[in-house]
N, C-alpha and C positions, 0 to 999 in steps of 0.2 A: 433389846427390846423390850419393854417393860408388859405383862399381859394386863388385861383391862379385867375391871373386878366384874362378875357376872352374876345374875340373879332371874332366876324364868319359875312360875308358878305353874302348876299342873294340877287339875282334877281328879282324882282317884274314885273307884267303886264306893258305897256305902256312904256318901257323904264328907268323904275327907279330900284336904288339898293337900300339898305337898309344895314350900316354897324352896328353892336349892339357890343358894349364894356360895360364889369360892369367889376368892383370890388366887387365881391358878396359882400351884408350886407354893402357896401358905396356908390355905384355910378353905374349909368345907361342912357347911352345915345345912340342915335339913330343917324347915321352920314347918310344925303342922297345923292344922285348923279342921276341925276345931280343937282337936288334942290330938296327944300320940294315942295312935289305934290300938284299941284291945279289942281284936277278933276273936272269937272262941271258938266257932264253928269252922274245923279244918276244911272245908269245901271253899266257905266265903275265904277263912285266911289266905287259901291255896290262889284264889280268885284275886285278892287283894294282892299278895306279894309278887304275882307275875306282871301287874299294870304298874306297881309302885317300879319293879326294877324294867322295866321297859322305859318309861319316861325316866329314873337315873342315869339308866346308857345315852338314852336321847341327850341327857344334860352333858353328862360326862365326855361324851364324843366333842361337844362344843367346848369341853375345856381342854381336852386330847388336842386340839385344832388350835387354838389359842395360845397353848405352852409351847406347841411344838413338838411332843413328847408323851410317851406314853400314859397311863393311868390302871393302876392293879387294882379292884375290887377285893374284900375280903370280905364277905359275911358270915355272921358266927349266931344267925337266930335259928332255925331248925337244923340245917345240917350246915355244915360250914363247907362253902362253896369259896371257890374262888374266878376271877372274870378279870380278863385283858380288855381295855378299851386301847385302840390301837391311834396313834396320829396318823392324820392322813399323811399319803406319802406327795412329794411334789416330783412330777414328771417335766 
């Protein structure tokens, strides 16, 4: 089965938006508007990153479902963290 190209746009705090594009199993891209965020205040940056990670997780769940396999995310921003996005199981 060939995975379909996915593209979804999300609004984020502080007037930013991100559009995720994926050709599952091949490529992943985040397009920022108006530009790549540069949030200096720690509390605002934390709030922004929480919102960003939530919408990224939502998008990658769809990618995992489309591919029928799990997705591993490794963040290298403030603290190196990882998250596994599991593909839904069929019952």
